[in-house]
N, C-alpha and C positions, 0 to 999 in steps of 0.2 A: 563292701563285702562284708555279711554278716561275721559275728564271731562265735553265732552260735554253732555247738557241736552236737545236739541232741537231733535222734531224729527226726522227722517230720511224724505227727499220727497219720495212718494209712486205715481208711475205712473201705476195705474190701466188699463189691459185690458181685459175688459168683458169676452173677448174669451177666457181667460188665468188664469182669476185667478176671488176673491170670489170677494162680493161687500165689502167695508168697514162696511157698517151695518149689517155684516153676525154675528148670536150670535148661544151660543150651546141651546140646550131644555134641557127636562128631559130625562135621560140615562134609559132604559131599562134593569133590570136586572132579570134573572128567578132564582126563588129561589124554596127552598125547603120545609121550613116550612113558609107558606105564614102570621100567625099570630103573629110566634115570632120575622120575620124580619119587618111588621110594625107595633110592638108596638117597637120594637128598633128606628127607625127612627123615630118616634112619640116622645121617651120620650127622646132621645138621642139630635135627633138635630130639635127636636120641630116641626116636620113637620105633618101638618095635612090629612087627608084622603079627597080628593080630588073626587073622585069619581070612582067607579067600576063598573066590568063588567062581567059575566061568557062567556065565548066562547068554547063550547063543555065541555072537562072536566077541562080546565084550565079558573081559576079566575085571572084577571089583575085589579091591584088595583095601582092608581096613589095618591103621595101624594104630598104638596108641601106647601108655603105661600103664604096666600093671594090667587090669581086670577094666579098664579106661580106657575105651577108644575114642581116638582124637580125632582121625581124619581119614575118608574113605575117598580112595585113588578109584576111578573107574576108565578103562583104559578104552578110549573113544577117536583111534588116531587119524582116523577121515574128517573129522572136523576142522575148522579155520580157527586161530590161533585168536587170542583174549585181543579183544577191541577195548582198549584203556578208557573208550569216549562214552562206550554204553553204558545202559545199567547192568548191575552183577553183583560181583565183589569187589569190595573194595580191601578189606582184610580179614581172615579169622583170628582173631586173637586167643591165645593161649596162655593160660593163668598158673600159676605156679603159686607156692605154697608160701615162700621166705624170699628175701634175696640173696642168698647164696645158691638157690636154688635157681632161679632169674638168671642171675649174671655167670653160672655152669655154663646153663644153655646160650645165653647169648654168646657167651665165649666158644663154643662149640659152631655155631650160626656163622659168624664172623670170621672163624678159622677156614672153614670150606670154601675151595675158590669159586663154588656155583650160586652163593648168596650172594646179592647186592641190600649191601648194608644202606637203609631207607632214613634213619635218622633216629634221635630219641628225646623224649620229652617226659616232666614232672607232670603229671594234669590235675595236681594238687588231690585227688582222691586215688591215684597209682602212679608209679612209675612203668616207663613201656619203651621197648626198642622196635624196630620198625626193618623187615628184611619182605624180599622180592624174592619168592623161587624162581626156578630156572623158568618155568613156562608164564612167570608175569603174574602169580597171583599174589597176593600183599597178602603178612603174616604179621601180626605184634604179640611179642614178648612181652608179660608184663605180671608185677606183684599189686597187690591191693596196700593201700594204708587202712589202718582197722578205722572203723565206721566213726568210732568217736573221736577222730580229727577231720572226716569229712567239714564243710560248714556249708550254710545255707542264706539267700538272699530273704529282706523281708517277707516275699510271698511267697517263699517256702522251696522255693528253684534250685536245686544242688548247683554248686562254686565248682566248676572245672574250665581250667585253662589248659593251654601249651607253653610251659616254662621251658626253659633251658635244661637239660638234665647232661653234664659230660659222662662221655658213656666211659672213657679211659679214666678218669676217677672213680668211678660205680663201681667197675672191675676190680681195680685198686684196693677196695674198701671191701668189696665183699664174695669175691673170686678165692675159692679154695683147692686144693689140691682133690682132697676128698670129694668132695659134690662134682666135682668133675669126673671122677671117676666111678663116682656112683651112677650117673647117667641115668638110664632106663629107671633106675630103681627109685626115683625121686619124683612123687605122686605129679599129676598136671592133669589140665581137663582144658575145653573150649568153657572161656569166660563168657564171649562174648561176639557176634559177628557185627561186622561192620558192611554196609550194602550203599552201592551206587544208586540211585534212582534219578529220576526226570522230576521230578516235582515234590516238594517238599508237605504241602497240603496233602495231594492223594495221598504219599507214604504214609500219613498220620491217619487216613483215615483207616487205611489195611490195617496196619502197626498196632495203634491204637484203639481205635474203633472197631474194628471187627476181633483180632488176633484176640487184643486183652490186655497190651502193656498200658504200662502211666508212663505219661511221660516224663520226665524227670529236667532235662535241660532244651529248653526251647530256644534260647536267644543267643546261640552259638551262631554266627551264619551261616547259612546255607547249609547248617544241619540239624538234626533231630534225635535226640538220644532218649531212649523207654527201656522200663525193666519191669520187675516184677517184683513185690514186697520192698522196695524201696534201694536196691542197691541202685549202683552209679547208671549204668545200662550194659543190657542182655544184647539189646538190638540198636543200630545208631542207623542211619540212614545220610546220606550225603547228596550234593547236587554239584561238588568242587568241579568236577569233570563229565559230569554227566548230567547239567541243568538242559531239560528238553527231550531225553531222550525219549524214543518210543520201546514198545516190544522189545524185546531180548531177541537176535540172532541166533540160532543153534550155533554154536561155539563151546570150546575150550574153555575150562574156567568151572565157577558158580554150577555144581548139580543140585543140590541142596542144603537147607539151612534147617537143622533137626533141633525141635524144642521137646522135652521133657517138662511134664506135668503129672502131680501126683495120683490123680484120681480118674475117674470114670465121669464124675459132676463137672468137672474142667472142662473133658470134652463136650459133653454132652453143653455146657454153655457157650461154647465153642459153635456147636451145631448151629444153635438158636442164630447167633449174630452171623452168621455167612449165609443163614438161609434168609434172614432179615436184608440182609445186604444184597442177596441176590448174586453171590459167590458161588460158581461151582467145585464141589471138592469129591476126592474121591474116599471112603469110609470103610475099614476094615472093623470098627467097633474098640479097638484099641491104638489106635492113629487114623488123624486123618493128615490129610493133602491138598493143599489148594497153592493158587499162584497171585503172588503180588502183581501190583496193575502191570509191572513189566517183564513178568513170564517168570520171575525167581521161584520156584518152586520153595515152599516151606512146609514140612512135616510136625505135626506135634501128637507126641504120644504118650502112654504111661507109663511107668518104669517098668525095668525088668527086661529091656531090649537087649540080647546077647550079640557080641559083632555077627553073630549069625544071623540074627532077628535084622540087623542092621543092613546086611545084606539083601533081603529078602524084600527090601522096600524099594 
């Protein structure tokens, strides 16, 4: 491993890559029990209801912190449960500003009987804790290390790992009563989304060659990590449970992955790449929606989307 801690130089081509200012937005989950799932994300993750709308027989509810939407729950009780061996969501990763905010949220999630704790890890670039919600959707709660502490191999690949992180020691070191009480007042956002796919090469073609993310880690077994602007990853794709999976069936779980880009030039570049790749897409001038090879829906939008706008997607 290199001890080099400066970021590699990125030469961005707007016709091929997303802007460095790209970020993630609220993930949409199709849920069977809207009240159960709303109360879980409210109690366990300290997210507050932001807006709700009925669309036909479906009810859509957005929760977040402050004015930042973080999860959109769509009530679809007629769908079958998640199949962990299919393509779809591996986890939604919620990013917090510092260790105290992370510790407070981890504590809340661990205290909720509906949570299933799935582990914790030091990834060198971040510290993370994993849970599963009541309907089987994966959750990551994490905070980043400063980029000056990240390391790169000689070929420029970012160094990430999965090393032991003692959850009890972490809470003892960082948990404070004031941050637990602050709850929804502490900022948070979706930092990245990790997906299950059937094939890594196909995933690279869609998420890197078409969407325009840049590969950051390619050597991790069975996975690919990619980002905009040198972040460790905005999206990750793995085949750990889903190798060889075909198109997704209509099920509960992932409904939409939302990405925000700074301007219309980014959308125009994406339109061109989608056309070159012969991939169909929906376009309303401020957002573009397409599906990956397994049918997982991705929406790329320009800024300014409110919770109300999110509910219209």
